[in-house]
Z-matrix of the N, CA and C atoms (Angstrom, degrees):
N
C 1 1.442
C 2 1.518 1 111.64
N 3 1.312 2 114.31 1 175.62
C 4 1.463 3 120.24 2 -179.98
C 5 1.512 4 109.67 3 -140.24
N 6 1.331 5 114.59 4 166.36
C 7 1.457 6 122.10 5 177.05
C 8 1.520 7 107.83 6 -126.51
N 9 1.313 8 115.42 7 131.67
C 10 1.460 9 121.70 8 173.62
C 11 1.523 10 106.56 9 -86.68
N 12 1.318 11 116.74 10 110.78
C 13 1.464 12 122.46 11 -179.45
C 14 1.520 13 112.33 12 -92.48
N 15 1.338 14 116.86 13 -0.56
C 16 1.455 15 120.15 14 -175.76
C 17 1.520 16 112.10 15 86.55
N 18 1.333 17 116.32 16 24.10
C 19 1.467 18 122.60 17 -179.53
C 20 1.532 19 109.18 18 -111.34
N 21 1.313 20 117.78 19 -173.23
C 22 1.465 21 121.85 20 -176.60
C 23 1.527 22 113.42 21 -71.14
N 24 1.345 23 117.62 22 -22.72
C 25 1.466 24 122.99 23 177.21
C 26 1.524 25 108.82 24 -132.92
N 27 1.321 26 115.41 25 162.79
C 28 1.457 27 121.08 26 175.65
C 29 1.532 28 107.69 27 -96.69
N 30 1.329 29 115.64 28 143.18
C 31 1.460 30 121.50 29 -175.81
C 32 1.524 31 110.76 30 -104.70
N 33 1.333 32 115.35 31 137.41
C 34 1.462 33 121.24 32 178.30
C 35 1.525 34 110.51 33 -61.35
N 36 1.315 35 116.10 34 154.24
C 37 1.462 36 120.88 35 179.49
C 38 1.523 37 112.57 36 -79.56
N 39 1.345 38 117.36 37 -17.68
C 40 1.463 39 119.63 38 178.85
C 41 1.535 40 110.13 39 -147.94
N 42 1.319 41 115.17 40 168.18
C 43 1.462 42 122.10 41 -179.68
C 44 1.525 43 110.86 42 -76.15
N 45 1.325 44 116.28 43 158.64
C 46 1.456 45 120.79 44 173.45
C 47 1.534 46 108.24 45 -59.41
N 48 1.327 47 115.91 46 130.97
C 49 1.458 48 121.92 47 -179.00
C 50 1.514 49 113.71 48 91.26
N 51 1.327 50 118.08 49 -5.21
C 52 1.465 51 122.44 50 179.12
C 53 1.524 52 109.78 51 -105.86
N 54 1.327 53 115.61 52 157.21
C 55 1.459 54 120.19 53 175.86
C 56 1.519 55 112.22 54 -114.95
N 57 1.332 56 116.80 55 -2.51
C 58 1.464 57 121.77 56 176.06
C 59 1.528 58 108.36 57 -144.38
N 60 1.326 59 117.97 58 160.10
C 61 1.470 60 120.55 59 -178.95
C 62 1.526 61 113.88 60 -59.43
N 63 1.331 62 117.73 61 -29.05
C 64 1.464 63 120.62 62 -176.36
C 65 1.525 64 113.63 63 -81.67
N 66 1.316 65 117.86 64 -19.89
C 67 1.467 66 119.93 65 -179.55
C 68 1.525 67 109.84 66 -72.49
N 69 1.318 68 116.03 67 141.61
C 70 1.468 69 120.66 68 179.48
C 71 1.518 70 112.03 69 -66.82
N 72 1.319 71 116.87 70 -38.61
C 73 1.456 72 120.47 71 -175.90
C 74 1.515 73 111.41 72 84.73
N 75 1.322 74 115.45 73 -160.50
C 76 1.464 75 121.92 74 -177.09
C 77 1.525 76 111.34 75 -92.40
N 78 1.325 77 114.27 76 162.63
C 79 1.466 78 122.07 77 178.79
C 80 1.524 79 107.79 78 -115.71
N 81 1.317 80 115.47 79 139.13
C 82 1.462 81 121.81 80 -176.80
C 83 1.522 82 110.02 81 -133.37
N 84 1.320 83 115.72 82 144.39
C 85 1.460 84 119.76 83 165.64
C 86 1.525 85 106.04 84 -77.55
N 87 1.315 86 117.37 85 155.54
C 88 1.461 87 121.17 86 -177.15
C 89 1.532 88 110.26 87 -66.06
N 90 1.329 89 116.73 88 129.54
C 91 1.453 90 121.77 89 -179.49
C 92 1.513 91 113.79 90 83.59
N 93 1.335 92 117.30 91 7.30
C 94 1.451 93 121.58 92 177.71
C 95 1.525 94 109.41 93 -115.75
N 96 1.320 95 116.69 94 151.49
C 97 1.465 96 120.58 95 -172.87
C 98 1.522 97 113.89 96 -117.01
N 99 1.314 98 117.33 97 4.56
C 100 1.459 99 120.27 98 176.20
C 101 1.522 100 108.98 99 -135.29
N 102 1.322 101 114.50 100 160.76
C 103 1.458 102 120.38 101 179.75
C 104 1.531 103 109.24 102 -80.94
N 105 1.313 104 116.06 103 167.94
C 106 1.459 105 120.46 104 177.60
C 107 1.519 106 109.46 105 -153.28
N 108 1.301 107 116.69 106 170.42
C 109 1.464 108 121.79 107 -176.88
C 110 1.522 109 112.64 108 -72.03
N 111 1.328 110 116.66 109 -43.18
C 112 1.463 111 121.10 110 -175.33
C 113 1.517 112 110.18 111 -125.58
N 114 1.323 113 115.90 112 133.68
C 115 1.466 114 121.98 113 178.62
C 116 1.518 115 108.22 114 -111.01
N 117 1.334 116 114.73 115 113.93
C 118 1.457 117 120.51 116 -175.19
C 119 1.519 118 108.02 117 -155.03
N 120 1.303 119 117.01 118 160.47
C 121 1.464 120 119.21 119 177.22
C 122 1.523 121 111.33 120 -68.51
N 123 1.316 122 117.82 121 -24.35
C 124 1.462 123 121.04 122 -179.50
C 125 1.529 124 113.24 123 -67.25
N 126 1.342 125 117.87 124 -26.49
C 127 1.461 126 119.78 125 -178.89
C 128 1.533 127 111.92 126 -116.24
N 129 1.314 128 115.87 127 26.98
C 130 1.463 129 121.64 128 179.41
C 131 1.530 130 108.88 129 -110.96
N 132 1.342 131 118.16 130 113.43
C 133 1.460 132 120.33 131 -174.89
C 134 1.530 133 115.12 132 -66.27
N 135 1.340 134 118.65 133 -18.41
C 136 1.474 135 119.65 134 179.29
C 137 1.519 136 112.76 135 -92.14
N 138 1.332 137 116.87 136 -11.52
C 139 1.455 138 120.35 137 -178.81
C 140 1.533 139 109.34 138 -66.94
N 141 1.304 140 116.38 139 128.85
C 142 1.451 141 121.53 140 179.94
C 143 1.520 142 114.19 141 92.26
N 144 1.337 143 118.02 142 -4.16
C 145 1.464 144 120.95 143 179.27
C 146 1.530 145 110.60 144 -91.03
N 147 1.312 146 116.72 145 131.18
C 148 1.464 147 121.99 146 176.21
C 149 1.529 148 109.87 147 -72.78
N 150 1.316 149 116.56 148 170.56
C 151 1.469 150 121.21 149 177.57
C 152 1.530 151 110.02 150 -58.03
N 153 1.314 152 117.33 151 -45.36
C 154 1.472 153 119.44 152 -179.67
C 155 1.529 154 111.06 153 -65.13
N 156 1.321 155 118.58 154 -36.08
C 157 1.469 156 121.22 155 176.35
C 158 1.527 157 111.08 156 -68.92
N 159 1.329 158 117.01 157 -39.29
C 160 1.466 159 120.07 158 176.23
C 161 1.526 160 110.36 159 -60.56
N 162 1.332 161 116.82 160 -40.45
C 163 1.466 162 120.56 161 178.58
C 164 1.530 163 111.16 162 -68.93
N 165 1.325 164 116.91 163 -47.55
C 166 1.463 165 119.43 164 -176.42
C 167 1.528 166 112.33 165 -66.31
N 168 1.329 167 117.77 166 -26.95
C 169 1.464 168 121.36 167 178.70
C 170 1.538 169 112.47 168 -92.01
N 171 1.337 170 117.02 169 2.51
C 172 1.453 171 121.35 170 174.24
C 173 1.510 172 116.24 171 85.04
N 174 1.328 173 118.68 172 6.76
C 175 1.467 174 120.59 173 179.11
C 176 1.528 175 112.07 174 -70.66
N 177 1.333 176 117.00 175 -40.58
C 178 1.463 177 120.16 176 -178.86
C 179 1.525 178 110.35 177 -123.78
N 180 1.322 179 114.90 178 155.86
C 181 1.462 180 121.05 179 -180.00
C 182 1.532 181 110.72 180 -90.39
N 183 1.304 182 116.36 181 -175.06
C 184 1.466 183 121.21 182 -177.09
C 185 1.528 184 112.28 183 -67.20
N 186 1.339 185 117.09 184 -19.01
C 187 1.468 186 120.71 185 176.77
C 188 1.519 187 111.73 186 -87.70
N 189 1.326 188 117.03 187 -5.04
C 190 1.455 189 121.32 188 176.13
C 191 1.513 190 115.34 189 89.47
N 192 1.334 191 118.44 190 20.92
C 193 1.459 192 121.66 191 178.57
C 194 1.519 193 110.34 192 -119.54
N 195 1.327 194 116.21 193 156.92
C 196 1.460 195 120.76 194 -178.84
C 197 1.522 196 112.18 195 -53.09
N 198 1.322 197 115.65 196 139.48
C 199 1.463 198 120.59 197 173.59
C 200 1.533 199 107.73 198 -78.84
N 201 1.317 200 116.56 199 162.75
C 202 1.465 201 120.76 200 -175.87
C 203 1.528 202 112.55 201 -59.06
N 204 1.314 203 117.67 202 -30.53
C 205 1.464 204 121.62 203 -179.76
C 206 1.527 205 112.25 204 -63.48
N 207 1.335 206 116.94 205 -28.82
C 208 1.469 207 121.66 206 -176.71
C 209 1.525 208 112.83 207 -114.80
N 210 1.315 209 116.61 208 14.77
C 211 1.457 210 122.83 209 -179.25
C 212 1.529 211 108.35 210 -97.50
N 213 1.333 212 117.80 211 117.71
C 214 1.474 213 121.69 212 -175.86
C 215 1.522 214 112.32 213 -61.33
N 216 1.324 215 118.45 214 -34.67
C 217 1.463 216 120.84 215 179.84
C 218 1.525 217 110.59 216 -69.38
N 219 1.315 218 117.36 217 -48.33
C 220 1.466 219 121.40 218 -179.66
C 221 1.527 220 110.99 219 -63.03
N 222 1.333 221 116.46 220 -44.56
C 223 1.459 222 120.72 221 -177.38
C 224 1.527 223 112.64 222 -65.60
N 225 1.319 224 116.95 223 -35.12
C 226 1.465 225 120.24 224 -175.76
C 227 1.524 226 114.09 225 -95.24
N 228 1.314 227 118.04 226 -26.47
C 229 1.465 228 120.86 227 -179.00
C 230 1.518 229 112.44 228 -111.83
N 231 1.300 230 117.37 229 -15.38
C 232 1.470 231 124.78 230 179.76
C 233 1.521 232 112.47 231 57.47
N 234 1.306 233 115.22 232 -162.62
C 235 1.461 234 120.21 233 -178.18
C 236 1.519 235 111.79 234 60.75
N 237 1.307 236 115.76 235 -138.12
C 238 1.460 237 121.41 236 -177.86
C 239 1.525 238 113.75 237 -99.19
N 240 1.332 239 117.46 238 8.24
C 241 1.460 240 120.43 239 176.63
C 242 1.521 241 110.01 240 -68.53
N 243 1.311 242 115.97 241 144.23
C 244 1.466 243 121.04 242 177.40
C 245 1.522 244 109.25 243 -155.40
N 246 1.325 245 115.46 244 167.48
C 247 1.455 246 120.92 245 174.66
C 248 1.528 247 108.34 246 -74.31
N 249 1.326 248 117.98 247 146.13
C 250 1.458 249 119.55 248 177.95
C 251 1.527 250 111.38 249 -71.94
N 252 1.308 251 115.99 250 152.87
C 253 1.461 252 120.81 251 173.88
C 254 1.527 253 108.73 252 -79.85
N 255 1.299 254 115.83 253 168.13
C 256 1.467 255 120.78 254 174.86
C 257 1.527 256 109.54 255 -56.74
N 258 1.318 257 117.96 256 -44.23
C 259 1.473 258 121.92 257 -178.45
C 260 1.530 259 111.18 258 -62.94
N 261 1.326 260 117.98 259 -38.18
C 262 1.470 261 120.80 260 179.37
C 263 1.524 262 111.30 261 -69.49
N 264 1.337 263 117.40 262 -35.69
C 265 1.457 264 120.10 263 175.48
C 266 1.536 265 110.42 264 -67.12
N 267 1.329 266 116.72 265 -39.49
C 268 1.466 267 119.93 266 177.91
C 269 1.528 268 110.86 267 -65.17
N 270 1.337 269 117.05 268 -36.96
C 271 1.458 270 120.67 269 176.63
C 272 1.534 271 110.05 270 -62.24
N 273 1.330 272 117.65 271 -43.33
C 274 1.460 273 122.24 272 177.46
C 275 1.532 274 109.96 273 -60.53
N 276 1.313 275 116.44 274 -44.65
C 277 1.462 276 121.30 275 -178.53
C 278 1.527 277 112.30 276 -65.77
N 279 1.324 278 116.15 277 -44.35
C 280 1.468 279 120.51 278 -171.64
C 281 1.518 280 114.96 279 -85.42
N 282 1.334 281 118.41 280 -21.35
C 283 1.462 282 120.50 281 -173.34
C 284 1.517 283 114.42 282 -113.00
N 285 1.324 284 117.01 283 7.99
C 286 1.459 285 120.69 284 -179.30
C 287 1.520 286 110.35 285 -123.06
N 288 1.310 287 115.68 286 161.54
C 289 1.460 288 122.46 287 175.42
C 290 1.521 289 108.09 288 -96.27
N 291 1.319 290 116.38 289 126.90
C 292 1.460 291 122.56 290 -175.92
C 293 1.530 292 109.40 291 -109.21
N 294 1.338 293 116.18 292 124.81
C 295 1.461 294 121.48 293 -179.76
C 296 1.522 295 109.39 294 -128.40
N 297 1.349 296 116.81 295 119.26
C 298 1.461 297 121.60 296 177.81
C 299 1.518 298 108.28 297 -68.38
N 300 1.330 299 116.69 298 133.17
C 301 1.450 300 120.60 299 -175.82
C 302 1.518 301 109.89 300 -154.78
N 303 1.301 302 115.38 301 171.74
C 304 1.460 303 122.29 302 170.95
C 305 1.518 304 106.96 303 -118.12
N 306 1.324 305 115.44 304 123.70
C 307 1.467 306 121.03 305 -178.51
C 308 1.521 307 108.48 306 -120.13
N 309 1.317 308 116.90 307 117.07
C 310 1.472 309 121.87 308 -177.58
C 311 1.523 310 112.01 309 51.79
N 312 1.324 311 116.44 310 41.58
C 313 1.458 312 122.62 311 176.98
C 314 1.516 313 115.32 312 82.39
N 315 1.328 314 118.15 313 4.89
C 316 1.462 315 122.02 314 -177.39
C 317 1.528 316 109.72 315 -115.80
N 318 1.332 317 115.86 316 129.73
C 319 1.463 318 120.87 317 177.60
C 320 1.522 319 111.11 318 -77.78
N 321 1.322 320 115.44 319 147.18
C 322 1.452 321 121.02 320 176.92
C 323 1.513 322 110.67 321 170.25
N 324 1.313 323 115.23 322 -166.96
C 325 1.465 324 120.79 323 -179.42
C 326 1.519 325 111.34 324 -111.77
N 327 1.333 326 114.73 325 135.70
C 328 1.447 327 121.86 326 165.60
C 329 1.532 328 104.76 327 -87.31
N 330 1.312 329 116.39 328 121.83
C 331 1.461 330 122.02 329 -176.36
C 332 1.526 331 107.38 330 -111.56
N 333 1.330 332 115.04 331 110.88
C 334 1.463 333 121.43 332 -175.94
C 335 1.521 334 110.09 333 -103.05
N 336 1.334 335 114.86 334 121.80
C 337 1.454 336 120.99 335 -178.70
C 338 1.514 337 112.99 336 -76.66
N 339 1.339 338 116.53 337 170.37
C 340 1.455 339 120.79 338 -179.95
C 341 1.528 340 113.80 339 -62.08
N 342 1.332 341 117.84 340 -20.34
C 343 1.472 342 120.59 341 178.91
C 344 1.531 343 112.63 342 -92.03
N 345 1.350 344 117.77 343 1.32
C 346 1.462 345 121.76 344 177.67
C 347 1.511 346 115.32 345 96.17
N 348 1.327 347 118.71 346 -12.99
C 349 1.464 348 121.68 347 176.72
C 350 1.526 349 109.66 348 -77.98
N 351 1.332 350 117.06 349 157.36
C 352 1.466 351 118.63 350 -177.14
C 353 1.527 352 112.43 351 -143.58
N 354 1.330 353 114.27 352 161.00
C 355 1.464 354 123.58 353 172.97
C 356 1.523 355 107.57 354 -128.87
N 357 1.319 356 116.24 355 161.31
C 358 1.461 357 122.23 356 175.40
C 359 1.517 358 108.37 357 -112.12
N 360 1.334 359 116.93 358 128.52
C 361 1.464 360 122.78 359 175.64
C 362 1.527 361 108.28 360 -111.85
N 363 1.336 362 117.94 361 109.89
C 364 1.460 363 119.33 362 179.80
C 365 1.525 364 112.14 363 -70.26
N 366 1.317 365 115.32 364 148.30
C 367 1.466 366 121.86 365 175.19
C 368 1.524 367 106.96 366 -80.31
N 369 1.327 368 115.19 367 82.04
C 370 1.460 369 122.30 368 -169.35
C 371 1.526 370 114.24 369 -87.48
N 372 1.335 371 118.38 370 -3.45
C 373 1.455 372 120.18 371 179.83
C 374 1.516 373 112.70 372 65.72
N 375 1.342 374 116.75 373 -155.51
C 376 1.457 375 122.23 374 179.64
C 377 1.520 376 110.64 375 -152.60
N 378 1.323 377 115.55 376 170.65
C 379 1.459 378 122.49 377 178.15
C 380 1.534 379 108.47 378 -123.97
N 381 1.339 380 115.59 379 137.67
C 382 1.465 381 119.95 380 176.20
C 383 1.516 382 110.88 381 -162.94
N 384 1.329 383 115.80 382 152.93
C 385 1.465 384 124.64 383 176.65
C 386 1.520 385 114.08 384 47.47
N 387 1.317 386 117.70 385 40.65
C 388 1.450 387 120.52 386 176.56
C 389 1.516 388 114.74 387 82.42
N 390 1.342 389 117.92 388 -8.99
C 391 1.463 390 119.57 389 176.85
C 392 1.524 391 108.94 390 -66.38
N 393 1.323 392 116.84 391 138.19
C 394 1.458 393 118.41 392 -178.81
C 395 1.533 394 112.50 393 -65.04
N 396 1.320 395 117.72 394 -42.71
C 397 1.460 396 121.47 395 179.89
C 398 1.521 397 108.69 396 -168.89
N 399 1.326 398 116.61 397 136.07
C 400 1.458 399 121.34 398 179.19
C 401 1.522 400 109.93 399 -127.72
N 402 1.306 401 116.23 400 144.91
C 403 1.467 402 124.71 401 173.51
C 404 1.519 403 114.71 402 67.40
N 405 1.323 404 119.50 403 9.25
C 406 1.467 405 119.25 404 179.90
C 407 1.531 406 109.41 405 -66.31
N 408 1.309 407 115.36 406 144.82
C 409 1.452 408 121.81 407 -177.79
C 410 1.511 409 114.36 408 91.44
N 411 1.345 410 116.72 409 -16.74
C 412 1.464 411 119.73 410 -179.60
C 413 1.529 412 113.86 411 -132.38
N 414 1.326 413 118.22 412 -20.11
C 415 1.458 414 122.41 413 -178.09
C 416 1.533 415 110.87 414 -131.63
N 417 1.313 416 115.53 415 148.61
C 418 1.456 417 121.86 416 171.90
C 419 1.511 418 109.46 417 -124.59
N 420 1.328 419 116.57 418 138.02
C 421 1.461 420 122.95 419 179.61
C 422 1.527 421 107.50 420 -134.47
N 423 1.328 422 116.97 421 110.04
C 424 1.461 423 121.84 422 -174.51
C 425 1.527 424 110.47 423 -119.82
N 426 1.339 425 116.63 424 119.84
C 427 1.464 426 120.78 425 -179.04
C 428 1.528 427 112.20 426 -63.86
N 429 1.332 428 114.43 427 144.95
C 430 1.464 429 121.65 428 164.59
C 431 1.529 430 106.68 429 -101.43
N 432 1.310 431 116.58 430 176.03
C 433 1.467 432 120.83 431 177.78
C 434 1.527 433 111.71 432 -93.46
N 435 1.331 434 117.18 433 9.24
C 436 1.461 435 122.24 434 -170.44
C 437 1.529 436 112.16 435 -108.97
N 438 1.346 437 118.23 436 121.11
C 439 1.462 438 120.09 437 174.31
C 440 1.526 439 110.35 438 -76.35
N 441 1.312 440 115.97 439 156.29
C 442 1.468 441 119.76 440 176.62
C 443 1.526 442 108.77 441 -72.11
N 444 1.327 443 114.87 442 133.78
C 445 1.466 444 120.46 443 -177.62
C 446 1.530 445 111.17 444 -60.63
N 447 1.317 446 114.66 445 143.09
C 448 1.474 447 122.06 446 175.62
C 449 1.526 448 112.52 447 48.64
N 450 1.307 449 115.98 448 42.55
C 451 1.452 450 121.87 449 -178.52
C 452 1.527 451 107.52 450 -137.15
N 453 1.313 452 117.25 451 144.73
C 454 1.461 453 119.63 452 -178.58
C 455 1.528 454 113.56 453 -108.58
N 456 1.323 455 117.53 454 5.43
C 457 1.460 456 118.01 455 -177.09
C 458 1.524 457 114.75 456 -134.58
N 459 1.333 458 118.90 457 -15.07
C 460 1.452 459 120.92 458 -171.67
C 461 1.527 460 113.57 459 -115.10
N 462 1.323 461 114.73 460 157.55
C 463 1.465 462 122.99 461 171.55
C 464 1.525 463 106.91 462 -138.64
N 465 1.336 464 115.69 463 160.55
C 466 1.463 465 120.52 464 -179.34
C 467 1.522 466 111.08 465 -80.87
N 468 1.307 467 114.93 466 146.28
C 469 1.460 468 122.31 467 173.58
C 470 1.517 469 107.66 468 -146.95
N 471 1.327 470 115.92 469 161.20
C 472 1.446 471 120.95 470 175.80
C 473 1.514 472 108.18 471 -99.25
N 474 1.319 473 115.51 472 133.85
C 475 1.457 474 121.57 473 -174.07
C 476 1.527 475 109.80 474 -126.24
N 477 1.327 476 116.74 475 138.93
C 478 1.459 477 120.10 476 171.57
C 479 1.517 478 110.09 477 -140.53
N 480 1.333 479 114.42 478 156.18
C 481 1.460 480 122.82 479 179.65
C 482 1.522 481 107.58 480 -130.83
N 483 1.315 482 116.89 481 154.42
C 484 1.455 483 121.50 482 -177.16
C 485 1.527 484 114.22 483 -65.34
N 486 1.323 485 119.21 484 -8.23
C 487 1.470 486 121.18 485 179.44
C 488 1.532 487 112.69 486 -90.50
N 489 1.326 488 116.97 487 7.01
C 490 1.460 489 120.68 488 178.77
C 491 1.515 490 114.27 489 102.55
N 492 1.335 491 117.95 490 -10.95
C 493 1.463 492 120.90 491 178.86
C 494 1.521 493 109.88 492 -69.98
N 495 1.333 494 116.46 493 133.38
C 496 1.463 495 121.72 494 172.64
C 497 1.511 496 108.02 495 -151.79
N 498 1.321 497 115.94 496 139.42
C 499 1.458 498 120.18 497 -177.43
C 500 1.522 499 110.85 498 -168.53
N 501 1.321 500 115.09 499 157.71
C 502 1.452 501 120.63 500 168.48
C 503 1.520 502 106.09 501 -81.73
N 504 1.297 503 116.17 502 132.35
C 505 1.459 504 121.59 503 -176.62
C 506 1.521 505 107.77 504 -137.23
N 507 1.296 506 118.23 505 179.60
C 508 1.459 507 121.93 506 175.24
C 509 1.520 508 108.44 507 -139.89
N 510 1.318 509 114.35 508 151.15
C 511 1.462 510 120.32 509 179.21
C 512 1.517 511 108.65 510 -165.83
N 513 1.331 512 115.71 511 -176.77
C 514 1.460 513 122.58 512 -174.95
C 515 1.524 514 112.85 513 -52.32
N 516 1.317 515 115.33 514 132.65
C 517 1.469 516 121.75 515 177.68
C 518 1.520 517 112.01 516 -65.75
N 519 1.314 518 117.84 517 -21.12
C 520 1.447 519 122.05 518 -176.00
C 521 1.513 520 115.61 519 -79.68
N 522 1.325 521 118.60 520 -12.26
C 523 1.467 522 121.09 521 -179.06
C 524 1.527 523 110.45 522 -72.10
N 525 1.320 524 116.51 523 147.45
C 526 1.451 525 122.31 524 177.28
C 527 1.517 526 110.54 525 -87.29
N 528 1.336 527 115.32 526 113.38
C 529 1.464 528 121.60 527 179.52
C 530 1.530 529 108.89 528 -125.81
N 531 1.317 530 115.73 529 163.57
C 532 1.453 531 121.17 530 179.44
C 533 1.533 532 110.66 531 -83.67
N 534 1.336 533 114.64 532 165.66
C 535 1.457 534 121.84 533 -179.84
C 536 1.514 535 109.06 534 -131.63
N 537 1.336 536 116.56 535 125.78
C 538 1.471 537 121.78 536 171.57
C 539 1.517 538 106.65 537 -110.32
N 540 1.337 539 117.43 538 109.64
C 541 1.462 540 121.65 539 -175.40
C 542 1.525 541 113.82 540 -70.86
N 543 1.330 542 113.28 541 162.26
C 544 1.457 543 122.43 542 172.74
C 545 1.526 544 108.58 543 -129.71
N 546 1.340 545 114.40 544 164.16
C 547 1.461 546 121.64 545 177.44
C 548 1.517 547 107.24 546 -144.81
N 549 1.324 548 116.06 547 149.28
C 550 1.478 549 119.63 548 -178.99
C 551 1.509 550 110.96 549 -68.45
């Protein structure tokens, strides 16, 4: 399901791979549609590819966002679900009220839209370099579909911490992060 927060897109009620809002769900490297044992730049096929190479190899479209073939939300949920763009994540960050909370024993943010509806984003942490899970319970890292401009190793993601910090950031495409889908 989804929730209309009064923004340009509707946000899914849970992460890809989860069946409830509190579950972390699956972790994906950027541009990959399945999970794996180790998340590293060495085993990430998009790591080291320029924007023009990402386009020529079909990873991103002319607008600079992942194509459906390489979008974890579309590949796993099908239909019209997709990963949010950097701009859509910034809209969520800038136009909603964020309240740190614990929901059914899981830490995360209640994100209340301008129309009063809300979603819960669990602090699901991330996976990298063979570590099983890092920062869970205190940090959230959610991939966007947008690679960092003129960069061969990074993509944008939305990041939050339990101290109130939240921002769009960029980092290695090879890290395992969660995905919260959107739909038009």
